[in-house]
N, C-alpha and C positions, 0 to 999 in steps of 0.2 A: 897386512895379511895378502896372500898370494892372490892372484887374478881368479883363481879355482875357487879358494874360499869366500871372495866376493861373490862370485856366482851364486855360492850355496846361501850366502846371506841374502842376496836378492830374492831366490827362490823361497827361502824361509818366510820372507815379507810376504810374498804372493801367497803362500798357503795358510798364514796367519790372518789372512784378509786386510792386510796394510797396503793401501794403495799410494803410488807416486804422488798424486795429486790431493791427498788428505793434507789438512792443517798441521802445524807441528805439534799443537795442543792434542790433536785428535791422535796423532802419530804416538805421542808419548802415553796417552790413555790407554790406547789399543796394546802398546808395548808392555805397559804395568799389567794388564790382564793378561798377556801372553805369558809373561815371566811368572806370574802366580801360576799361572797352569802348567808351565814347564818345570817349576821347582817341585819336584815330586816329594821331597823328604821335608819341606816347609822350613829350610834352614836359612831362607833368604839369600842363598847363593846358589848358583848353577856351577855344578862340577863339570869337569871335562866329560865324565862319564854321563852325567845328566844330559848335556848339550849333545852327546854322540846319540843317546838313546831318543832324544827329542827329535833329533834332524832325522834318524832312522824310522821313528813312528810317522813321519811326515813323508817317508819315501825319498829322503835326501841322504844317501851314506856319504860320510865323510872318514877319511882316514885319520887316526889319533894325531898324527903329525898337523895335519891342517887345521883340526880342533885346537890344537896346542898353539899354533901360529895366530889364529883367531882370537883366542883368550890373551894370548900376549899383547897383541894388538888394541884390545880395548879394556884390559885388567889394569886400571887406574891406581890402585893400592898395592898391587904386586903380590896378591895372595894366592894367585894361581886359579882365582874363581872370578865368576861374573855376578856382581851384585845387582839390584833393581837399577840403581843410577846408571851404572855403566852398561846393562841392557838397552835401558832406554836411549842413552847417547849413542851406541851402535845401531840400533834402529833407525834413529832420526839422521845419523851420518849416512847410513846406507840409501835411505830414501833420497837424502840430498844429492847424493852421488849419482843417483838415478836420474833425478832432476836434471843434473848438469849435463848427463850424457844426452840426455834428450835434447837439451838447449843448444849442445854445440854440433849436435847429429852424430854423435859417436855410435857406440854399439846400440843406442836406443834410436839412432837417426830414423829409422822407420816411422816412429811416431811422428816427429818432425813432419815428414812428407804427408802423412795421413792427416794431420792437423792444417798443414797448407791446402791440401785437396778439401778438408772440409771448408776452410776459409773460403777458397775459391767457389765453391758450391754456395754458400750462402750469400756470397756477393752476387753470382749469378741469378739466385732465387730472388735478391733485393731488386735486380735489374728488371726481371720480369714482371714482379709485381707492381715497380713503378711505371712500366710500359703500359700494363693492363690499366693502373688507376688512371694515367694519363689518357689512354684511349677511351675508357669508360667515361671521364670528364667531360671529353671533346664530343662525346655522343657516338661514338664509333661502336 
């Protein structure tokens, strides 16, 4: 998929409440529930039209060509539609891609800096508590 469709996938996950720090099993469960919600006709497959309508309803407009690219990338059986397993795999791969970006400091690199800051803050708090504890023990 194109960079633009990857961005749309990431936004879709956010709108569906799927967080990058969720476990694989949680992600698959949320993806399955989301799929059932998005599969308006109950066919067990998402058409390009259904995907487009779903994205639009979530405020994420995608051109038909972008939708076709996305489907082509995740459509393992080549039927031009997305079934539940393909959808769950796409969601899981998207979350893993986001996690990798954060790990290597790519587009999500700001989260790495925030985590590092939080880590330093926690270290400093531990130092202060240790000093306070030592001072109290010494009768200070």
